[in-house]
VEXLO-904395 format. One line per field, with one value per residue: z, y, x of N, C-alpha, C in turn; residue in one letter; residue number from 1. Coordinates in pm, whole numbers, plus 50000, padded with zeros to 5 digits. Layout:
n_z	[Z  ...]
n_y	[Y  ...]
n_x	[X  ...]
ca_z	[Z  ...]
ca_y	[Y  ...]
ca_x	[X  ...]
c_z	[Z  ...]
c_y	[Y  ...]
c_x	[X  ...]
res	[a  ...]
n	[NUM  ...]
END
This chain:
n_z	[49999  49896  50132  50151  50298  50387  50340  50421  50237  50095  50330  50286  50073  49800  49578  49692  49753  50046  50293  50514  50866  51103  51453  51577  51777  51919  52000  52012  52104  51975  51694  51405  51331  51279  51085  50735  50524  50211  49868  49554  49219  49242  49389  49664  49946  50214  50407  50605  50709  50796  50960  51099  51086  51105  51031  51202  51367  51437  51216  51385  51586  51504  51479  51402  51470  51544  51335  51105  51211  51236  50998  50893  51014  50967  50707  50512  50267  50082  50094  49949  50025  50070  50020  50092  49963  49995  49705  49571  49370  49064  48873  49032  49086  49175  49226  49058  49035  49239  49247  49452  49532  49696  50042  50279  50622  50858  51094  51411  51738  51737  51753  51606  51558  51523  51691  51935  52211  52474  52421  52188  51927  51824  51513  51212  50882  50521  50392  50198  49961  49982  49906  49804  49470  49293  49364  49296  49059  48953  49034  48877  48600  48663  48607  48406  48261  48322  48189  48355  48426  48609  48816  48785  49034  49302  49583  49862  50170  50462  50739  51030  51147  51311  51165  50928  50685  50698  50424  50467  50570  50315  50116  50248  50245  49941  49889  50032  49821  49815  49639  49733  49996  50329  50548  50685  50594  50709  51031  50879  50670  50698  50886  50775  50669  50837  50895  50714  50485  50136  50040  49928  49775  49707  49622  49639  49526  49684  49721  49658  49772  50042  49994  49707  49388  49367  49622  49748  49916  50110  50234  50041  50269  50212  49930  49956  50014  49868  49581  49680  49706  49435  49302  49405  49310  49056  49204  49293  49030  48981  49177  49119  48914  48963  49131  48990  48883  48854  49139  49383]
n_y	[49891  50245  50510  50829  51116  51465  51764  52100  52287  52014  51920  51785  51540  51613  51442  51162  50956  50884  50650  50560  50666  50623  50659  50660  50490  50493  50301  50499  50773  50985  51069  51300  51319  51134  50885  50859  50662  50548  50484  50593  50621  50351  50242  50156  50381  50567  50852  51103  51413  51591  51817  51792  51819  52042  52238  52287  52190  52273  52222  52119  52016  51814  51439  51258  50968  50871  50852  50714  50529  50473  50432  50220  50024  49983  49872  50016  50007  50130  50519  50838  51128  51454  51837  52150  52365  52617  52769  52709  52626  52796  52723  52627  52753  52986  52716  52525  52159  51894  51582  51522  51373  51399  51427  51658  51709  51936  51960  51956  51825  51656  51342  51119  50820  50518  50284  50386  50328  50023  49765  49623  49526  49728  49883  50006  50179  50199  50494  50599  50652  50865  50851  50633  50488  50327  50414  50691  50710  50577  50778  50972  50928  50876  51151  51206  51070  51242  51482  51700  51901  51777  51846  51636  51540  51684  51839  51824  52016  51980  52148  52329  52512  52650  52916  53142  53132  53279  53518  53447  53219  53049  53070  52948  52702  52645  52646  52437  52266  52220  52216  52308  52364  52264  52188  51948  51731  51564  51416  51195  51108  50893  50758  50624  50426  50306  50110  49982  50114  50164  50503  50843  51176  51444  51742  52108  52399  52696  52896  53175  53135  53285  53579  53533  53566  53672  53709  53819  54061  53999  53713  53688  53633  53641  53583  53289  53064  53083  53036  52729  52613  52650  52445  52241  52112  51976  51863  51675  51571  51388  51198  51061  50951  50802  50604  50402  50280  49976  49824  49953]
n_x	[50060  50045  50159  50122  50248  50151  50256  50285  50055  49982  49736  49540  49386  49216  49142  49089  48912  48756  48763  48800  48899  49173  49213  49529  49782  50084  50425  50554  50475  50211  50084  50096  49814  49482  49520  49405  49223  49153  49057  49254  49193  49040  49273  49411  49548  49676  49681  49839  49870  50107  50185  49982  49617  49534  49717  49930  50113  50490  50797  51019  50898  50690  50636  50797  50884  50648  50460  50597  50605  50331  50203  50410  50281  50051  50038  50144  50419  50529  50636  50554  50639  50516  50676  50726  50919  51194  51377  51696  51937  51926  51737  51514  51298  50969  50712  50800  50869  51032  51203  51395  51721  51952  52004  52120  52195  52117  51940  51876  51861  51598  51420  51562  51618  51489  51651  51772  51787  51820  51718  51694  51937  52211  52179  52289  52214  52251  52297  52382  52179  51958  51682  51456  51577  51375  51151  51150  51222  50956  50697  50891  50824  50539  50458  50539  50328  50113  50119  50276  50541  50886  51173  51447  51603  51821  51956  51835  51884  51803  51680  51671  51435  51146  51195  51272  51586  51886  52062  52314  52336  52164  52395  52578  52491  52468  52720  52785  52686  52397  52100  51821  51620  51457  51229  51147  51264  51397  51407  51293  51345  51527  51445  51218  51364  51537  51288  51269  51104  51015  51124  51026  51064  50815  50929  50802  50922  50858  50905  51182  51496  51669  51786  51772  51710  51391  51386  51560  51606  51427  51194  50911  50614  50375  50332  50384  50197  49985  50153  50181  49961  49846  50054  49992  49791  49869  50041  49902  49800  50014  50017  49792  49828  50052  49964  49830  50055  50266  50389  50232]
ca_z	[49994  49906  50194  50123  50379  50330  50403  50339  50106  50134  50434  50243  49952  49729  49515  49778  49848  50207  50358  50693  50958  51207  51550  51641  51946  51864  52135  52037  52103  51909  51491  51356  51341  51258  50937  50649  50407  50101  49755  49449  49096  49310  49440  49831  49985  50360  50417  50715  50713  50851  51026  51150  50978  51141  51023  51377  51449  51365  51215  51484  51692  51408  51547  51256  51469  51564  51203  51004  51255  51229  50844  50879  51116  50930  50603  50445  50213  49996  50130  49918  50107  49988  50112  50069  49993  49909  49590  49592  49269  48978  48808  49105  49074  49277  49144  48986  49150  49181  49294  49514  49522  49782  50130  50382  50782  50926  51159  51554  51920  51711  51773  51464  51490  51645  51751  52026  52348  52497  52438  52044  51868  51737  51372  51095  50756  50471  50386  50119  49832  50084  49849  49744  49328  49254  49379  49268  48912  48966  49034  48742  48516  48687  48609  48267  48224  48360  48163  48469  48430  48693  48783  48797  49084  49309  49715  50002  50295  50574  50881  51183  51127  51224  51122  50780  50671  50647  50332  50461  50598  50221  50094  50330  50172  49817  49909  50058  49759  49861  49561  49764  50126  50378  50739  50718  50545  50806  51038  50784  50509  50776  50980  50704  50567  50891  50875  50500  50365  50009  50045  49833  49837  49574  49679  49562  49539  49717  49711  49603  49896  50108  49879  49572  49301  49447  49781  49693  50046  50222  50176  50089  50268  50170  49812  49938  50007  49643  49508  49704  49642  49297  49244  49466  49201  48979  49259  49286  48918  48935  49273  49047  48789  49030  49216  48921  48868  48921  49250  49531]
ca_y	[50001  50386  50617  51014  51234  51559  51885  52282  52310  51943  51905  51678  51503  51635  51308  51093  50892  50842  50473  50516  50720  50549  50710  50546  50497  50422  50307  50652  50866  50969  51074  51422  51278  51037  50828  50846  50581  50572  50500  50705  50523  50220  50223  50213  50469  50605  50970  51173  51549  51585  51940  51768  51825  52209  52291  52322  52108  52345  52078  52090  51885  51691  51332  51171  50820  50790  50911  50634  50380  50393  50397  50049  49918  49981  49811  50077  49984  50271  50674  50940  51273  51583  51909  52292  52425  52741  52709  52806  52671  52911  52675  52642  52881  52931  52668  52433  52052  51883  51501  51509  51268  51354  51510  51732  51733  52040  51908  51845  51768  51558  51209  51086  50702  50401  50198  50433  50209  49899  49663  49601  49507  49867  49862  50089  50156  50251  50588  50631  50700  50848  50819  50493  50485  50274  50512  50818  50613  50558  50947  51075  50851  50944  51324  51244  51048  51342  51587  51775  51850  51778  51817  51532  51545  51808  51797  51878  52094  51981  52281  52295  52574  52709  53035  53140  53098  53430  53508  53416  53050  52976  53101  52814  52554  52620  52632  52267  52130  52199  52270  52349  52449  52212  52203  51809  51625  51461  51233  51103  51001  50744  50666  50531  50351  50203  50067  49913  50144  50308  50654  50948  51327  51523  51854  52174  52498  52724  53047  53221  53078  53407  53645  53485  53589  53744  53699  53898  54155  53935  53610  53717  53468  53636  53460  53136  52987  53088  52897  52611  52604  52604  52353  52070  52060  51996  51736  51557  51495  51309  51125  51010  50857  50684  50496  50336  50249  49854  49803  49991]
ca_x	[50016  50117  50124  50148  50299  50114  50316  50221  49961  49867  49665  49432  49394  49091  49075  49096  48782  48784  48698  48758  49039  49193  49339  49700  49864  50258  50520  50657  50389  50075  50145  50079  49696  49454  49541  49317  49209  49097  49125  49251  49133  49054  49352  49421  49620  49671  49766  49895  49931  50298  50217  49840  49488  49502  49861  49932  50231  50597  50839  51105  50771  50626  50649  50819  50870  50529  50438  50683  50590  50232  50219  50413  50240  49913  50078  50200  50522  50588  50581  50593  50634  50519  50686  50756  51086  51283  51488  51848  51981  51893  51663  51454  51173  50850  50577  50884  50812  51134  51194  51519  51830  52013  51974  52196  52105  52158  51843  51935  51732  51490  51439  51572  51663  51448  51756  51841  51746  51919  51626  51748  52096  52277  52178  52341  52152  52386  52219  52442  52113  51831  51511  51480  51571  51264  51059  51218  51192  50818  50693  50896  50723  50378  50476  50565  50247  50052  50217  50351  50668  50901  51282  51506  51747  51892  52037  51757  51920  51707  51702  51555  51306  51086  51246  51329  51693  51930  52101  52534  52344  52184  52515  52650  52412  52476  52843  52783  52609  52249  52040  51676  51649  51309  51245  51133  51317  51512  51523  51174  51398  51615  51365  51140  51542  51515  51193  51258  50964  51065  51034  51117  51009  50801  50941  50759  50936  50722  50961  51372  51545  51684  51900  51850  51616  51300  51434  51673  51572  51281  51100  50769  50498  50208  50271  50435  50033  49926  50205  50193  49794  49838  50114  49933  49720  50015  50141  49773  49766  50089  50000  49697  49895  50185  49895  49811  50196  50302  50424  50211]
c_z	[50014  50054  50119  50222  50337  50390  50348  50270  50097  50221  50439  50137  49845  49659  49580  49833  49908  50237  50496  50739  51106  51331  51608  51784  51910  52007  52138  52006  51958  51764  51527  51381  51309  51082  50849  50566  50370  49961  49631  49307  49127  49339  49641  49859  50151  50333  50546  50650  50847  50965  51118  51049  50996  51083  51155  51443  51384  51303  51300  51582  51609  51496  51459  51299  51473  51407  51081  51061  51270  51078  50780  50937  51055  50731  50502  50374  50104  50056  50014  49984  50028  50097  50029  50028  49895  49793  49611  49476  49150  48878  48865  49138  49154  49186  49035  49114  49102  49292  49335  49490  49642  49934  50257  50506  50816  51090  51308  51667  51877  51703  51631  51456  51599  51694  51852  52178  52357  52503  52293  51992  51731  51579  51312  51009  50713  50419  50263  49925  49931  50060  49794  49539  49212  49235  49345  49096  48840  48989  48928  48647  48555  48628  48487  48188  48217  48278  48218  48442  48609  48705  48844  48887  49235  49531  49829  50101  50363  50673  50956  51151  51267  51124  50971  50759  50710  50500  50315  50520  50386  50120  50103  50260  50062  49796  49934  49956  49754  49714  49653  49928  50228  50545  50752  50654  50613  50970  50916  50703  50594  50839  50892  50624  50655  50922  50773  50418  50275  50014  49955  49838  49675  49646  49591  49629  49544  49725  49663  49764  49998  50056  49756  49543  49359  49563  49789  49873  50115  50126  50145  50095  50196  50013  49811  49963  49856  49627  49505  49704  49491  49234  49321  49388  49080  49080  49234  49190  48920  49055  49189  48966  48866  49101  49085  48851  48944  49039  49369  49621]
c_y	[50140  50453  50739  51090  51370  51679  52058  52274  52169  51892  51797  51655  51481  51545  51228  51005  50794  50697  50509  50634  50680  50664  50599  50604  50413  50384  50434  50750  50901  51106  51208  51432  51160  50962  50814  50773  50589  50496  50626  50605  50405  50205  50251  50232  50512  50743  50967  51317  51570  51709  51947  51863  52036  52263  52355  52286  52182  52160  52059  51946  51812  51550  51225  51014  50779  50810  50773  50489  50339  50349  50254  49983  49852  49937  49875  49998  50041  50409  50740  51084  51385  51712  52009  52294  52551  52716  52761  52755  52738  52853  52623  52742  52877  52819  52552  52298  51971  51715  51455  51363  51238  51468  51548  51771  51795  52075  51891  51893  51741  51426  51142  50912  50606  50276  50317  50419  50086  49755  49596  49594  49689  49820  49990  50079  50242  50390  50667  50718  50706  50850  50704  50499  50449  50368  50653  50821  50659  50737  50991  51015  50877  51080  51334  51224  51149  51433  51699  51770  51889  51764  51730  51545  51685  51748  51893  51868  52082  52047  52231  52382  52576  52881  53033  53126  53286  53426  53414  53261  52983  52992  52952  52691  52549  52564  52445  52174  52121  52291  52322  52364  52397  52212  52029  51709  51539  51499  51188  51000  50878  50654  50561  50426  50206  50112  49985  49996  50250  50413  50710  51070  51396  51682  51989  52295  52616  52900  53069  53192  53234  53458  53566  53530  53714  53755  53764  53970  54102  53837  53667  53615  53523  53567  53350  53039  53005  53022  52805  52561  52518  52503  52225  52043  51991  51832  51604  51474  51381  51216  51062  50919  50767  50566  50408  50267  50060  49871  49896  49876]
c_x	[50103  50090  50185  50161  50228  50213  50213  50192  49908  49808  49576  49429  49293  49053  49108  48954  48795  48697  48684  48871  49074  49280  49457  49719  50000  50274  50584  50582  50259  50152  50071  49930  49644  49509  49384  49319  49176  49116  49191  49227  49136  49173  49412  49508  49582  49739  49758  49910  50030  50247  50014  49687  49470  49647  49916  50100  50397  50690  50945  51000  50713  50746  50686  50811  50708  50465  50473  50630  50437  50178  50246  50328  50090  49931  50105  50351  50658  50567  50629  50590  50635  50574  50737  50896  51132  51384  51608  51892  51883  51756  51555  51354  51071  50757  50676  50861  50957  51138  51366  51602  51896  51963  52108  52148  52160  52045  51912  51786  51630  51518  51439  51652  51579  51556  51849  51805  51861  51801  51647  51856  52103  52246  52205  52288  52254  52213  52306  52325  51940  51726  51585  51460  51471  51203  50977  51133  50972  50734  50723  50829  50591  50381  50488  50407  50075  50086  50262  50510  50760  51064  51356  51605  51754  51912  51935  51896  51787  51754  51577  51419  51271  51084  51276  51512  51785  52017  52275  52399  52290  52303  52579  52583  52420  52592  52874  52688  52482  52191  51893  51673  51466  51342  51192  51143  51385  51431  51367  51230  51495  51529  51261  51294  51526  51432  51142  51149  51062  50993  51105  51023  50975  50821  50906  50826  50848  50800  51137  51414  51609  51805  51901  51662  51492  51259  51524  51685  51526  51196  50980  50672  50419  50211  50319  50259  49983  49981  50222  50062  49829  49915  50056  49830  49801  50032  49985  49781  49888  50092  49857  49738  49992  50089  49878  49954  50195  50358  50373  50160]
res	[x  x  x  x  x  x  x  x  x  x  x  x  x  x  x  x  x  x  x  x  x  x  x  x  x  x  x  x  x  x  x  x  x  x  x  x  x  x  x  x  x  x  x  x  x  x  x  x  x  x  x  x  x  x  x  x  x  x  x  x  x  x  x  x  x  x  x  x  x  x  x  x  x  x  x  x  x  x  x  x  x  x  x  x  x  x  x  x  x  x  x  x  x  x  x  x  x  x  x  x  x  x  x  x  x  x  x  x  x  x  x  x  x  x  x  x  x  x  x  x  x  x  x  x  x  x  x  x  x  x  x  x  x  x  x  x  x  x  x  x  x  x  x  x  x  x  x  x  x  x  x  x  x  x  x  x  x  x  x  x  x  x  x  x  x  x  x  x  x  x  x  x  x  x  x  x  x  x  x  x  x  x  x  x  x  x  x  x  x  x  x  x  x  x  x  x  x  x  x  x  x  x  x  x  x  x  x  x  x  x  x  x  x  x  x  x  x  x  x  x  x  x  x  x  x  x  x  x  x  x  x  x  x  x  x  x  x  x  x  x  x  x  x  x  x  x  x  x]
n	[1  2  3  4  5  6  7  8  9  10  11  12  13  14  15  16  17  18  19  20  21  22  23  24  25  26  27  28  29  30  31  32  33  34  35  36  37  38  39  40  41  42  43  44  45  46  47  48  49  50  51  52  53  54  55  56  57  58  59  60  61  62  63  64  65  66  67  68  69  70  71  72  73  74  75  76  77  78  79  80  81  82  83  84  85  86  87  88  89  90  91  92  93  94  95  96  97  98  99  100  101  102  103  104  105  106  107  108  109  110  111  112  113  114  115  116  117  118  119  120  121  122  123  124  125  126  127  128  129  130  131  132  133  134  135  136  137  138  139  140  141  142  143  144  145  146  147  148  149  150  151  152  153  154  155  156  157  158  159  160  161  162  163  164  165  166  167  168  169  170  171  172  173  174  175  176  177  178  179  180  181  182  183  184  185  186  187  188  189  190  191  192  193  194  195  196  197  198  199  200  201  202  203  204  205  206  207  208  209  210  211  212  213  214  215  216  217  218  219  220  221  222  223  224  225  226  227  228  229  230  231  232  233  234  235  236  237  238  239  240  241  242  243  244  245  246  247  248]
END
């Protein structure tokens, strides 16, 4: 079963035919909200809003462990995470959709592993490729089938939030090799890897990063919501095609 994690701008799926909702309790606390089960074009899907259905949970307080554990517990084997990002690279302008292939983690203080106790053997995961190559390919194929433009690849800088970055920080991330910046990419990706879930991200560029393009002097937050809402219509089209692909 395919799981979809909705980020800013995607707190619900308009094209999801809901069958039921389920409140979950996990060994790691409560998820961001009830899991929403349903179908898209007769294919079973489970959805959760990362920031809660009222968009009230800041990125550093999202219970990533509970969210991923709950999805895994309910039978999800693939997870597509939708996230809003700021564009650093010149071609990543507001409205562009990207399927990143790498992550640089700048977060701190978040519960980032299921293997931090003495009740189970120490386990290391290979994180060379943080996103599942096969699932990434399926997303890109779905975008082509949906006639939606989608950029293949890029490094996602995962930062703490909830504040936006300084222009100097963005320059540092760019120097480190980052192409976009967001607040929720980690530890979500590594936790999914620990659970053996296929995981990939659809990143929606909602603004130029600080000191870049239209954000040269300031990030204009009033325009972010409008860009996100417009772009999410294209994301929903991609997801509709994705659920019909083999391998769900």
